[in-house]
SERO-4910 file (N, C-alpha, C, O; in steps of 0.05 Angstrom, whole numbers):
BEGIN
 pado doro    nc1    nc2    nc3   cac1   cac2   cac3    cc1    cc2    cc3    oc1    oc2    oc3
  Met    A   -759    393     25   -744    375      8   -714    379     10   -699    360     11
  Lys    A   -706    405     11   -677    410     14   -666    401     41   -644    392     42
  Ala    A   -682    403     61   -673    394     88   -670    364     89   -650    354    100
  Leu    A   -688    349     76   -685    320     75   -661    312     59   -646    294     67
  Arg    A   -656    326     37   -632    320     21   -606    326     36   -587    311     35
  Ala    A   -606    347     51   -583    354     68   -579    334     90   -556    326     95
  Ile    A   -600    325    103   -598    305    124   -587    278    112   -570    266    124
  Leu    A   -597    270     90   -588    246     77   -559    248     68   -544    229     70
  Gly    A   -552    272     59   -524    276     51   -505    274     74   -484    261     73
  Val    A   -512    286     97   -496    285    121   -495    256    131   -474    247    140
  Ala    A   -517    242    131   -518    214    140   -500    197    122   -487    179    133
  Phe    A   -500    202     96   -483    186     78   -454    192     85   -438    173     86
  Ile    A   -446    216     89   -418    223     95   -410    210    122   -388    200    124
  Val    A   -427    211    142   -422    199    167   -418    168    164   -400    157    176
  Ala    A   -435    156    148   -433    127    143   -407    120    129   -394    100    137
  Val    A   -398    136    110   -373    131     96   -349    134    115   -331    117    115
  Val    A   -349    155    131   -327    159    150   -327    137    170   -305    127    177
  Tyr    A   -350    129    180   -350    107    200   -340     81    187   -325     66    199
  Gly    A   -349     75    163   -339     51    149   -309     51    145   -296     31    148
  Met    A   -298     75    138   -269     77    135   -255     73    162   -234     61    163
  Trp    A   -267     84    183   -256     82    210   -253     52    218   -234     44    232
  Ile    A   -272     36    209   -273      8    216   -255     -9    196   -242    -28    205
  Met    A   -256     -2    171   -243    -19    150   -214    -13    145   -199    -31    137
  Val    A   -205     11    149   -177     18    142   -156      5    160   -136     -4    150
  Pro    A   -160      4    186   -139     -7    203   -131    -36    196   -107    -41    196
  Pro    A   -149    -55    191   -139    -81    183   -122    -82    158   -103    -96    156
  Tyr    A   -129    -65    138   -113    -64    114    -86    -51    119    -66    -59    108
  Phe    A    -86    -30    136    -61    -17    143    -42    -36    158    -18    -38    152
  His    A    -53    -51    177    -37    -70    192    -27    -93    174     -5   -102    177
  Asn    A    -43   -101    155    -34   -121    136    -11   -110    119      8   -124    113
  Tyr    A    -13    -85    111      9    -72     96     35    -72    112     56    -78    102
  Gln    A     32    -65    138     56    -65    155     67    -94    159     92    -97    158
  Leu    A     50   -113    162     59   -141    165     72   -151    139     93   -164    140
  Gln    A     61   -144    116     73   -151     90    101   -139     88    119   -153     78
  Asp    A    104   -115     96    131   -102     96    150   -116    114    173   -120    107
  Ala    A    141   -124    138    158   -139    157    166   -166    146    188   -175    150
  Val    A    147   -180    133    153   -206    121    173   -203     99    192   -219     97
  Ala    A    170   -183     82    189   -179     60    217   -172     71    237   -182     60
  Glu    A    218   -155     91    244   -148    103    257   -172    116    281   -177    112
  Glu    A    242   -188    130    253   -212    143    264   -232    122    285   -243    126
  Ala    A    249   -236    100    259   -254     79    283   -243     66    302   -257     60
  Arg    A    284   -217     60    306   -204     47    332   -205     63    353   -212     53
  Ile    A    329   -199     89    353   -198    106    364   -226    111    388   -230    111
  Asn    A    345   -245    117    354   -271    125    361   -290    102    367   -314    107
  Thr    A    360   -281     78    370   -297     56    400   -300     58    412   -320     50
  Tyr    A    413   -280     70    442   -279     72    452   -285    100    476   -281    105
  Thr    A    435   -294    118    444   -301    145    438   -331    151    426   -344    134
  Gln    A    445   -339    174    440   -367    182    417   -369    203    416   -389    217
  Lys    A    400   -349    204    378   -349    223    360   -373    217    353   -378    193
  Ser    A    351   -387    237    335   -411    233    306   -403    225    297   -381    229
  Glu    A    293   -423    214    265   -419    206    247   -412    231    230   -395    229
  Glu    A    253   -425    253    237   -420    277    242   -392    288    223   -379    297
  Asp    A    267   -382    286    272   -355    295    258   -334    277    248   -314    287
  Met    A    258   -339    251    244   -321    233    214   -322    239    201   -301    239
  Arg    A    203   -345    244    174   -348    250    168   -332    276    148   -318    277
  Glu    A    185   -334    296    182   -320    321    183   -290    317    167   -275    329
  Thr    A    201   -280    300    203   -252    295    177   -241    282    167   -220    290
  Ile    A    167   -255    262    142   -247    248    119   -248    268    102   -230    268
  Trp    A    118   -269    284     96   -272    303     96   -248    323     75   -237    330
  Arg    A    120   -240    333    121   -218    352    112   -192    339     98   -176    351
  Lys    A    120   -188    313    111   -164    300     81   -164    296     68   -143    298
  Ala    A     69   -187    290     40   -189    287     26   -183    313      6   -170    314
  Lys    A     37   -193    335     26   -187    361     27   -157    368      9   -146    380
  Glu    A     49   -144    361     52   -115    365     30   -100    351     20    -80    361
  Met    A     23   -109    327      2    -96    311    -26   -106    317    -45    -98    304
  Glu    A    -28   -124    336    -54   -136    344    -67   -151    321    -92   -149    318
  Ile    A    -51   -165    306    -62   -181    284    -68   -209    295    -50   -221    308
  Pro    A    -91   -220    289    -99   -247    300    -84   -269    284    -96   -283    268
  Leu    A    -59   -272    290    -42   -292    276    -29   -310    296    -16   -300    315
  Gln    A    -31   -336    292    -18   -355    310      9   -364    298     13   -361    274
  Arg    A     27   -374    315     53   -383    305     51   -404    283     65   -403    264
  Asp    A     32   -422    287     30   -444    267     18   -435    241     17   -451    222
  Gln    A      8   -411    239     -2   -400    214     20   -387    197     15   -381    174
  Ile    A     43   -384    209     65   -371    195     83   -394    183     93   -411    198
  Asn    A     86   -393    157    103   -413    144    129   -401    135    130   -380    122
  Val    A    151   -415    141    177   -406    133    191   -429    120    192   -451    131
  Gln    A    202   -424     96    216   -445     82    243   -434     72    244   -414     58
  Arg    A    264   -447     81    291   -440     72    302   -462     54    305   -485     63
  Asp    A    309   -454     30    322   -473     11    350   -462      6    358   -442     18
  Ser    A    365   -475    -10    392   -465    -16    390   -439    -31    383   -438    -54
  Gly    A    397   -418    -17    398   -391    -29    371   -377    -30    370   -356    -44
  Ser    A    350   -386    -17    325   -371    -18    310   -375      9    313   -395     22
  Val    A    294   -355     15    277   -356     38    249   -347     30    245   -327     16
  Ala    A    229   -363     37    201   -357     31    186   -356     58    188   -374     74
  Ile    A    170   -335     61    154   -332     85    126   -325     76    122   -308     59
  Trp    A    106   -339     87     78   -332     81     60   -340    104     67   -357    121
  Ala    A     37   -327    105     17   -332    126    -10   -326    115    -13   -310     97
  Asp    A    -30   -338    127    -58   -333    120    -73   -327    146    -71   -343    165
  Tyr    A    -88   -306    147   -104   -300    170   -129   -285    162   -131   -274    141
  Thr    A   -148   -284    181   -174   -272    176   -180   -252    198   -175   -258    222
  Val    A   -190   -229    191   -199   -209    211   -229   -205    208   -239   -199    186
  His    A   -243   -208    230   -272   -205    229   -278   -175    235   -268   -164    254
  Val    A   -295   -163    218   -303   -135    220   -333   -134    224   -348   -145    208
  Asp    A   -341   -122    246   -370   -119    252   -380    -93    242   -379    -73    257
  Leu    A   -390    -92    218   -404    -69    208   -433    -71    217   -444    -93    219
  Pro    A   -447    -49    222   -474    -51    232   -494    -66    214   -510    -81    224
  Val    A   -491    -63    188   -510    -76    170   -499   -103    159   -514   -122    155
  Tyr    A   -473   -104    155   -461   -127    141   -435   -135    154   -414   -125    145
  Pro    A   -435   -153    174   -410   -162    185   -395   -179    164   -408   -194    150
  Leu    A   -369   -177    164   -354   -192    144   -327   -201    154   -317   -190    174
  Asp    A   -315   -220    141   -288   -230    147   -269   -222    124   -274   -227    101
  Leu    A   -248   -208    132   -227   -200    113   -205   -221    113   -194   -226    135
  Lys    A   -198   -232     90   -176   -252     89   -151   -239     78   -152   -225     57
  Phe    A   -129   -243     92   -103   -232     84    -83   -254     80    -84   -275     93
  His    A    -64   -249     61    -44   -269     54    -17   -256     50     -7   -255     28
  Pro    A     -4   -245     71     22   -233     68     43   -254     61     43   -276     73
  Ser    A     60   -248     42     80   -268     34    104   -254     20    101   -231     11
  Ser    A    127   -267     20    150   -257      7    169   -280      2    171   -299     17
  Lys    A    183   -279    -21    204   -298    -27    228   -283    -37    225   -265    -55
  Asn    A    251   -289    -27    276   -275    -35    297   -296    -42    301   -315    -28
  Lys    A    310   -291    -65    332   -309    -74    358   -294    -74    359   -271    -81
  Ser    A    379   -308    -66    406   -295    -68    417   -301    -96    412   -322   -107
  Tyr    A    431   -282   -106    441   -285   -134    471   -289   -134    483   -292   -155
***
C-alpha cells in the first residue's frame, strides 16, 4: 500500500511539473507583451510616431516572443493627447488529457496631462 501511494505521489508531482512546463510560457510571454504594449503607449503619447509604426513595433516584439499575433490583430488608436493599444490572440495548448485554447488581451491606454 505504501509503495502504491508513493508511486501515485510521484506521478502527481510529475504531472504538475509537466503541466507547468506547458502552461507557464504562454502566460509569461503575454506578461512580456503586456509590458511592451504599456511601454509603447507610454513613450509614444509624447512623440509623433504613427499608428502604423507603433503597430509594427508591437508586431516585431510579438514575433520575437513567438506569440501567434498578426499585424491586423493589433489595434492602435491615437487621439489628442492619448494613445491606446490593444490586441486579442489565442494560444493553443496541447495537454495530454485536455487540450485548450488560452485567450489573451494585452492592452494599455496612456493620456498626457
